[in-house]
TORPA-178608 format. One record per residue (C-alpha): residue number from 1; x, y, z; residue in one letter. Coordinates in steps of 0.001 Angstrom, whole numbers. Layout:
BEGIN
resi_c1_c2_c3_resn
NUM_X_Y_Z_A
...
END
This chain:
BEGIN
resi_c1_c2_c3_resn
1_150801_156822_107134_M
2_152819_159269_110007_N
3_149300_160554_110419_S
4_148054_157263_111677_L
5_151118_156599_113423_Q
6_150822_159605_115296_D
7_147213_159139_116136_E
8_147921_155604_117675_F
9_150940_156891_119835_F
10_148513_159911_120842_T
11_145798_157241_121726_A
12_148237_155289_123930_I
13_149648_158476_125418_H
14_145895_159454_126433_A
15_145290_156204_127942_V
16_148537_156050_129817_W
17_147827_159410_131379_N
18_144390_158005_132450_R
19_145829_154526_133528_R
20_144513_154476_136747_W
21_141029_154873_135393_L
22_141932_152231_132930_A
23_142800_149901_135752_L
24_139684_150657_137803_A
25_137447_150007_134978_V
26_139334_146729_134038_A
27_139130_145561_137575_W
28_135375_146076_137622_G
29_134527_144453_134419_V
30_136619_141459_135209_C
31_135218_140949_138644_L
32_131689_141095_137286_L
33_132573_138936_134345_G
34_134309_136193_136525_W
35_131430_136313_138753_L
36_128926_135520_136068_I
37_131186_132850_134505_V
38_131452_131203_137953_A
39_127497_131219_138271_L
40_127178_129213_135200_I
41_126775_125559_136060_P
42_128655_123249_134822_N
43_127379_120539_132202_S
44_128587_117084_132126_Y
45_127792_114542_129059_E
46_127853_110862_129023_S
47_127807_108820_126073_K
48_126879_105424_125264_A
49_127016_103542_121662_R
50_124744_100644_120973_I
51_125333_97831_118263_F
52_122315_96268_116882_V
53_122587_92905_115099_Q
54_119758_92659_112332_L
55_120988_89464_110625_D
56_119198_86210_112118_D
57_118992_83219_109842_A
58_115806_81688_111922_L
59_113971_85166_111921_A
60_114410_85237_108106_E
61_113022_81479_107941_Q
62_109727_82505_109696_V
63_109369_85742_107813_G
64_111015_88347_109806_I
65_113135_90323_107421_Q
66_116159_92670_107756_V
67_113799_95499_106826_A
68_111247_94602_109249_D
69_113781_94769_111834_R
70_115098_97956_110809_K
71_111697_99684_111011_R
72_111105_98074_114595_E
73_114591_99610_115521_I
74_113679_103134_113980_E
75_110273_102884_115552_R
76_112242_102405_118924_I
77_114701_105134_118228_R
78_112132_107546_117337_Q
79_110053_106878_120513_T
80_113001_106637_123072_L
81_112732_110343_123817_T
82_109033_110351_124227_S
83_107530_111879_127251_A
84_106404_108529_128818_V
85_110075_107024_128434_N
86_111561_110311_129934_L
87_109278_110091_132790_E
88_110567_106691_133523_K
89_114142_108241_133280_V
90_113028_111210_135870_V
91_111530_108591_138117_R
92_114547_106111_138048_G
93_117286_108922_138710_T
94_118009_111711_141114_Q
95_115862_113986_138956_L
96_112720_112713_140842_A
97_113525_114970_143604_E
98_112751_117827_141293_M
99_109550_116655_140359_A
100_107407_116479_143290_Q
101_104091_117788_141494_T
102_102845_116930_138107_P
103_103741_120571_136884_K
104_107303_120071_138079_Q
105_107447_116641_136455_M
106_106249_118177_133022_E
107_108985_120951_133449_K
108_111464_118446_134041_V
109_110635_116242_131193_V
110_110620_119065_128766_L
111_114133_120012_129906_D
112_115323_116527_129818_L
113_114156_116067_126152_A
114_116403_118988_125001_E
115_119402_117215_127021_D
116_119076_113876_125354_I
117_120025_112882_121828_T
118_119747_109626_120043_V
119_121730_109451_116734_L
120_122170_106910_114094_S
121_126098_106844_113587_E
122_125728_103878_110938_Q
123_122879_101570_109752_E
124_123080_99446_113054_N
125_125070_101672_115350_L
126_123483_103987_117506_F
127_124765_106909_120071_E
128_122867_108099_123153_I
129_123999_111283_124615_T
130_122896_112794_128029_A
131_124090_116087_129198_T
132_123276_117234_132729_V
133_123966_120838_134194_G
134_121934_121622_137163_I
135_122923_124483_139318_G
136_121561_122863_142537_S
137_123670_119987_142134_F
138_127231_119422_142683_S
139_129611_118657_139825_D
140_129945_115223_141297_T
141_126116_114892_141151_E
142_125813_116209_137757_N
143_128312_113890_136592_A
144_127018_110646_138145_K
145_123293_111820_137098_L
146_124595_111957_133448_A
147_125731_108512_133656_Q
148_122605_107339_135263_D
149_120534_108974_132418_I
150_122495_107323_129767_A
151_122261_103994_131365_Q
152_118362_104372_131980_K
153_118039_105103_128340_M
154_119916_101955_127607_I
155_117423_99982_129921_D
156_114642_101570_128326_I
157_115674_100493_124881_F
158_116211_96892_125897_R
159_112636_97402_127583_E
160_111025_98590_124147_E
161_112797_95804_122180_N
162_111659_93053_124441_L
163_108325_93969_126013_S
164_107348_95877_122986_G
165_107446_93051_120880_N
166_105881_90743_123423_K
167_102934_93177_123920_G
168_102447_93693_120068_E
169_102376_89830_119535_V
170_100077_89382_122369_K
171_97668_92235_121131_E
172_98032_90316_117703_T
173_97260_86857_118832_M
174_94392_88010_120959_S
175_92867_89765_118109_F
176_93390_86902_115735_V
177_91851_84230_118298_N
178_88827_86765_118551_Q
179_88429_86542_115045_Q
180_89065_82978_114746_L
181_86322_82309_117622_A
182_83831_84381_115453_A
183_84433_82345_112224_R
184_84260_79229_114338_E
185_80555_80228_115483_K
186_79604_81111_112179_E
187_81162_77842_110479_L
188_79230_75903_113014_E
189_76176_77778_112375_A
190_76528_77025_108417_A
191_76974_73287_109153_E
192_73855_73131_111198_Q
193_72095_74734_108365_K
194_73461_72601_105998_R
195_72659_69373_108189_L
196_69238_70490_108398_A
197_68716_71065_104701_F
198_70146_67716_104013_E
199_67733_66070_106397_A
200_64652_67830_104718_Q
201_65901_67074_101324_H
202_67623_63774_101059_P
203_67101_63722_97236_E
204_69774_66208_96921_M
205_72380_64348_98800_I
206_74506_61553_97003_Q
207_77241_59900_99080_G
208_77188_62445_101571_G
209_77744_65444_99372_A
210_75242_67944_97977_V
211_73649_67017_94469_N
212_75255_70134_92980_L
213_78730_69484_94069_Q
214_78291_65973_92371_R
215_76728_67576_89382_L
216_79783_69673_88963_E
217_81994_66755_89423_S
218_80146_64611_86840_S
219_80424_67236_84408_R
220_84225_67864_84762_T
221_84555_64031_84523_E
222_82430_63947_81495_L
223_84692_66644_79949_R
224_87821_64310_80739_D
225_86181_61079_79110_I
226_85357_63460_76095_E
227_88850_64097_75751_A
228_89908_60506_76215_D
229_87483_59389_73589_I
230_89059_61931_70954_A
231_92524_60538_71968_A
232_91204_56815_71685_A
233_89557_57604_68068_Q
234_92754_59153_66800_S
235_94587_56119_68014_A
236_92689_53716_66140_V
237_92561_55857_63086_A
238_96252_55702_63217_A
239_96330_52017_63612_I
240_93911_51615_60563_N
241_96344_53523_58659_G
242_99190_51224_59385_Q
243_97126_48171_58759_L
244_96351_49202_55397_A
245_100063_49394_54175_G
246_100902_46205_56085_T
247_100557_42813_53966_P
248_98758_40148_55598_K
249_101137_37249_54513_N
250_104455_37031_53584_L
251_105384_35112_50420_P
252_106779_31529_50692_G
253_106267_29145_53870_G
254_103717_27275_55217_A
255_100106_28357_56096_I
256_99869_30512_58858_N
257_96509_32316_59831_S
258_95331_34699_62800_A
259_94450_31514_64729_G
260_97367_31910_66630_A
261_96618_35092_67898_S
262_92876_34231_68459_L
263_94059_31078_70818_A
264_96422_33607_72706_A
265_93458_35861_73140_A
266_91180_33126_74201_Q
267_93604_32029_76848_N
268_94050_35275_78192_D
269_90369_35577_78543_L
270_90083_32266_80208_A
271_92904_33254_82615_G
272_90975_36603_83472_M
273_87848_34428_84423_K
274_90064_32082_86632_A
275_91193_34866_88839_R
276_87516_35692_89307_G
277_86674_38909_87195_L
278_83372_39245_85993_T
279_81672_40179_82541_D
280_81484_43765_83318_S
281_85100_44095_84009_H
282_86832_46515_81455_P
283_89591_43974_81180_D
284_87434_41392_80071_V
285_85174_43586_77987_I
286_88353_44624_76061_S
287_89495_41096_75811_A
288_86018_39895_74093_R
289_86413_42643_71841_N
290_89683_41742_70883_Q
291_88733_37897_70368_I
292_85634_39397_68249_A
293_88237_41209_66117_I
294_90722_38392_65845_L
295_88006_35742_65117_R
296_86813_38057_61946_Q
297_90407_38324_60835_A
298_90736_34512_60962_A
299_87673_33823_59308_R
300_88530_36151_56511_A
301_92005_34672_56140_E
302_90307_31184_55947_A
303_87922_32171_53243_Q
304_90520_33915_51114_S
305_92980_30718_51380_G
306_95945_32871_51428_S
307_99195_30726_50939_I
308_102581_31935_52534_G
309_104026_32713_56049_A
310_101800_35023_58263_S
311_103292_38411_58734_N
312_104250_38806_62169_P
313_103966_42811_61907_A
314_100338_42490_60589_Y
315_99351_40172_63184_T
316_100779_42624_66105_S
317_98966_45459_64609_L
318_95744_43535_64487_L
319_96433_42932_68515_S
320_97091_46883_68876_I
321_93831_47657_67093_K
322_91904_45398_68979_A
323_93031_46639_72050_E
324_92601_50360_71173_R
325_89004_49661_70052_E
326_88114_47812_72892_A
327_89369_50740_74984_N
328_87411_53028_72822_L
329_84455_51069_73286_M
330_84861_51132_77119_A
331_85234_54834_77091_L
332_82114_55293_75075_Q
333_80253_53034_77541_S
334_81466_55152_80568_R
335_80377_58316_78426_R
336_76881_57107_78124_A
337_76749_55977_81739_A
338_78037_59521_82741_M
339_75627_61092_80581_Q
340_72767_58999_81900_S
341_73676_60321_85513_E
342_73684_63882_84594_L
343_70531_63685_82984_A
344_69026_62306_86071_M
345_70673_64879_87982_A
346_69494_67851_86002_K
347_66149_66344_85945_A
348_66061_66413_89912_R
349_67267_69968_89658_Q
350_64705_70984_87265_I
351_62130_69349_89531_D
352_63130_71416_92480_N
353_64948_74792_91267_P
354_64403_76530_94393_D
355_65634_73722_96540_V
356_68694_73684_94387_A
357_69286_77317_94509_A
358_69230_77115_98218_E
359_71317_74107_98289_A
360_73873_76044_96220_Q
361_73821_79097_98174_K
362_74209_76996_101533_I
363_77232_75028_100063_N
364_78732_78475_98731_R
365_78518_80073_102057_D
366_79789_76929_104083_Y
367_82923_76885_101544_D
368_83672_80593_101933_V
369_83490_80430_105789_L
370_85536_77034_105729_R
371_88255_78703_103560_K
372_88376_81992_105963_Q
373_88633_79739_108976_Y
374_91311_77685_107568_D
375_93389_80752_106641_E
376_92863_82332_109946_L
377_94082_79294_111726_L
378_97024_79131_109460_Q
379_97772_82891_110179_D
380_97465_82043_113772_R
381_100268_79743_113708_E
382_102704_81845_111611_E
383_102021_84399_114004_L
384_102568_82429_116988_R
385_105743_81104_115657_L
386_107174_84460_114645_R
387_106222_85862_117932_G
388_108198_83016_119797_E
389_111299_83807_117694_V
390_110888_87520_118390_R
391_110524_87123_122013_T
392_112363_84027_123051_E
393_115584_84520_120409_R
394_115103_88311_120495_E
395_115018_88890_116543_A
396_116558_92394_117298_V
397_119584_91602_119325_K
398_121806_94490_120572_F
399_124998_94790_122655_Q
400_126351_97804_124447_V
401_129523_98659_122465_V
402_130630_101724_124981_D
403_128812_101512_128147_P
404_128066_104938_129757_P
405_131064_106308_131958_T
406_131372_109128_134331_T
407_132310_112086_132709_P
408_135576_113531_134478_L
409_135434_117081_132829_A
410_132508_119254_131918_P
411_131519_119572_128419_A
412_130338_123042_128886_A
413_131088_125792_129504_P
414_134773_126220_128513_N
415_135733_127984_131835_R
416_139133_128699_131183_P
417_138602_130316_127653_L
418_135694_132508_129184_L
419_138193_133400_131981_L
420_140484_134635_129586_F
421_138077_136120_127478_G
422_136717_138398_130271_V
423_140210_139151_131109_L
424_140670_140646_127495_I
425_137239_142322_127599_V
426_138180_144039_131027_G
427_141375_145313_129758_L
428_140077_146454_126478_G
429_136974_148275_128575_A
430_139543_149975_130717_G
431_141499_151100_127780_C
432_138298_152117_125934_A
433_137095_154169_128984_A
434_140448_155917_129414_A
435_140368_156881_125794_F
436_136964_158388_125753_A
437_137859_160408_128847_M
438_140568_161706_126899_S
439_138285_162907_124213_K
440_136117_164687_126633_L
441_138877_166680_128243_G
442_139936_170229_126920_A
443_143763_169328_126831_T
444_146121_168537_123949_F
445_148618_165770_124010_S
446_151135_167348_121290_T
447_151577_170963_119969_S
448_150475_170092_116356_G
449_147320_168914_117350_R
450_146575_171974_119256_L
451_147600_174096_116252_E
452_145407_171740_113994_K
453_142456_172468_116219_V
454_142949_176381_116857_S
455_144005_177085_113394_G
456_146689_179159_114782_L
457_150374_178754_114984_P
458_152104_177520_117990_V
459_155507_179415_118644_L
460_156664_176841_121162_G
461_156062_174503_124226_T
462_156963_174424_127809_I
463_158297_171060_129364_S
464_156844_169968_132744_K
465_159338_170774_135641_T
466_159340_167938_138365_V
467_160586_168192_141835_T
468_162477_165391_143715_D
469_159401_165070_146132_A
470_156948_164969_142998_R
471_159437_162260_141530_R
472_159368_160160_144547_A
473_155565_160123_144676_F
474_155084_159296_141075_D
475_157420_156285_141348_A
476_155487_155293_144297_K
477_152300_155273_142637_R
478_153776_153494_139652_M
479_154724_150802_141861_R
480_151302_150719_143213_L
481_149795_150582_139723_F
482_152008_147748_138691_Y
483_151156_146020_141875_G
484_147242_146498_141087_A
485_147718_145161_137407_T
486_149969_142147_138577_A
487_147089_141505_141312_A
488_144589_141555_138485_L
489_146439_138841_136476_G
490_147301_136974_139603_G
491_143508_136750_140376_V
492_142901_135127_136746_F
493_145683_132782_137384_I
494_143779_131626_140741_L
495_140598_131323_139241_L
496_142364_128861_136394_L
497_144041_126998_139084_A
498_140844_126505_140982_A
499_139010_125395_137816_E
500_141606_122781_137184_F
501_141718_121567_140876_I
502_137963_121318_140772_Q
503_137860_119348_137939_R
504_140290_116669_139390_G
505_138274_116458_142567_M
506_135300_114847_140468_I
507_135166_111197_141132_A
END
């Protein structure tokens, strides 16, 4: 520990003995360092924050979801610092003075790309930062330029949001209109081909439709009739089962036959004819069938000579049975007519297989083209509506939360800290130079160090004798040394004051 202490004091003594050298080196290093710091241009930073509104009920109603608007905003954010947009910034600000040639423009754009950042603080909050530090501009010009660049970036953000959507919608609508026009021409050609085919082969046309279409429709209708006949047969079987378990007459009372039901059915038939219904009408056919059934029931009742009151339930079941059997017979008649029609259509198709195949192909092509045309027409209307919502209502709305302001203090460099650092480095360099010179010399600061280096015992030391004239001269030199040291500190203070005064002069 004592050895370290001796070394420390020895170093201090060596530096102090060469204090003028240390002071000279400190002055030189400080002046050079302060000059370098003074040449570093100030960089001014302007920030702006934009809040993007992603919720829009009408936009969601027409199919513009929140995820779509997020992707749109992310695309704008990523392309905001593209070379094309940065060139717009250069041409719209004072940077245009530095870009007179294409090569200069390219360099300015590349430098500007490093000085602009667009960050996403939250899901819908963005921060635009512009940093400017051009040595040929004054601090006031750099500060104003930083604000102008940030404002220009906001303008481009707004322009990309509006005109970008308009351009995209316009291009999409143009493409859809071209496709729609092409489909319309193809559809017209298919219609002309279909009309020409119908004119050449009228036997394949029924009611304005191709025979194959009618044939398929008839087959579908026949399947439905078959299902209805099966249901009607089940209903008749069910009512027959109920009739088998129901007595015709109730014991006691006067004779009451099925004549009343027959008379009522005949009255209904007379009313139908009075309304002008023909014999081929389904209701008239059903009424006739019901009368025939009731007439047989009345005849059987008369032959049996049953005595007793007629059972109303049995009579009602007979009416229901007659109605269901009449319905079944009508369905069977329709089936027979439909089968006859299908047989005739198949016969015509068998007679002209090539014509039928061509008709089927023409009809299929026409249906496909018609479906594509209708789908494109619907898509165009949806696109038009979505485009109007995007352009007129601005599906992506935003507002500037913090507008770009003129910075009052440079963001970089931290000149006061650099000035102080240069002062510390200068003082350290001076002390290091004085200590190094002491190591290069052939003198020893203490007798112990001389004894250690030479390996010989030191018997004693002789103190330095100073005259009054020498003492006065040393005192004068010390005052000069203190003055020079204080001057170094004074220069540092003046530089700090000039820095803060210069900051306060920025408007």
